[in-house]
C-alpha atoms as one frame of an Amber mdcrd trajectory, in Angstrom:
protein
   0.000   0.000   0.000   1.100   3.547  -0.646   1.312   6.579   1.646   3.619
   4.815   4.140   0.824   2.683   5.539   1.514  -0.979   6.242  -0.953  -3.633
   5.138  -3.732  -4.098   7.695  -3.515  -0.591   9.174  -6.385   0.859   7.125
  -9.872   0.897   8.562 -13.010   1.883   6.655 -14.777   4.688   8.513 -17.745
   5.584   6.303 -19.292   4.801   2.951 -21.769   6.557   0.671 -22.617   4.907
  -2.619 -19.414   3.860  -4.351 -17.137   5.994  -2.154 -15.498   4.854   1.078
 -13.450   6.761   3.656 -10.438   4.868   4.996  -8.474   6.006   8.058  -4.709
   5.891   7.454  -3.422   7.945  10.392  -4.508   9.748  13.567  -6.013  12.623
  11.580  -5.630  11.419   7.989  -8.024   9.591   5.664  -8.346   8.567   2.037
 -11.470   8.505  -0.096 -11.592   5.414  -2.287 -13.771   4.763  -5.317 -14.808
   1.162  -4.723 -15.630   0.631  -8.398 -11.900   0.085  -8.897  -9.727  -2.745
  -7.557  -7.365  -2.067  -4.654  -4.295  -2.046  -6.936  -5.838   0.348  -9.466
  -4.529   3.921  -9.124  -7.970   5.273 -10.084  -9.297   3.967  -6.750  -7.774
   6.919  -4.860 -10.019   9.979  -5.094  -8.804  12.229  -2.263  -6.549  12.669
   0.746  -8.112  14.256   3.855  -6.391  15.983   6.770  -8.466  16.768   9.848
  -8.095  19.056  12.805  -8.803  18.257  16.450 -12.311  16.837  16.694 -12.326
  16.488  12.877 -14.323  19.652  12.371 -12.971  21.553   9.399 -11.068  19.205
   7.134  -8.825  19.944   4.190  -9.229  17.731   1.143  -6.651  17.228  -1.565
  -8.583  15.926  -4.551  -6.475  13.543  -6.631  -9.083  13.554  -9.400 -10.523
  16.695 -10.997 -13.896  16.648  -9.222 -14.587  20.392  -9.095 -15.315  20.432
  -5.352 -13.950  22.728  -2.619 -10.786  21.768  -0.756 -12.167  22.801   2.653
 -15.200  21.136   4.265 -16.948  21.304   7.639 -16.433  17.564   8.189 -15.389
  14.315   6.527 -19.055  13.390   6.132 -19.698  16.683   4.337 -16.831  16.108
   1.880 -17.976  12.545   1.215 -21.602  13.636   0.822 -20.641  16.375  -1.651
 -18.683  13.873  -3.732 -21.501  11.329  -3.718 -24.085  13.987  -4.599 -21.924
  15.199  -7.483 -21.981  11.718  -8.994 -25.566  10.970  -7.997 -24.335   8.125
  -5.802 -26.740   9.077  -3.033 -29.811   8.636  -5.254 -31.346   5.209  -5.550
 -30.982   4.033  -9.136 -34.010   1.729  -8.998 -36.650   4.478  -9.019 -38.520
   5.409 -12.161 -38.408   9.002 -13.393 -41.355  11.209 -12.509 -43.485  11.755
 -15.627 -43.922  15.335 -16.742 -47.401  16.019 -18.129 -47.501  17.622 -21.550
 -50.283  19.879 -22.748 -50.829  21.586 -26.088 -49.957  25.282 -26.198 -52.675
  27.682 -25.128 -54.472  29.250 -28.115 -54.904  32.995 -27.671 -57.596  34.850
 -29.659 -56.257  36.801 -32.638 -56.190  40.548 -32.209 -57.214  42.896 -34.997
């Protein structure tokens, strides 16, 4: 494993959709994309550094995700990532139908 972490030291902390947060140090985490195998470099999405109590975390995005680098919490960063990809929405629901009506006919003016 990379980042100076020995095998067996990682512990999954949270998961939303396809993304998982893995603790790698006292105040350090990684966000993994579980669609990719452990040895695939695309699995790593971000590196997170937390402060005391883990309020206010700094995120270094390894992929270009277009999200802020500062978040109120790890859960907030993970939730923003999942929402960006739609991972928090159930994929088994049908779309809501939108009713269609013919255009309104206005009387001609002379």
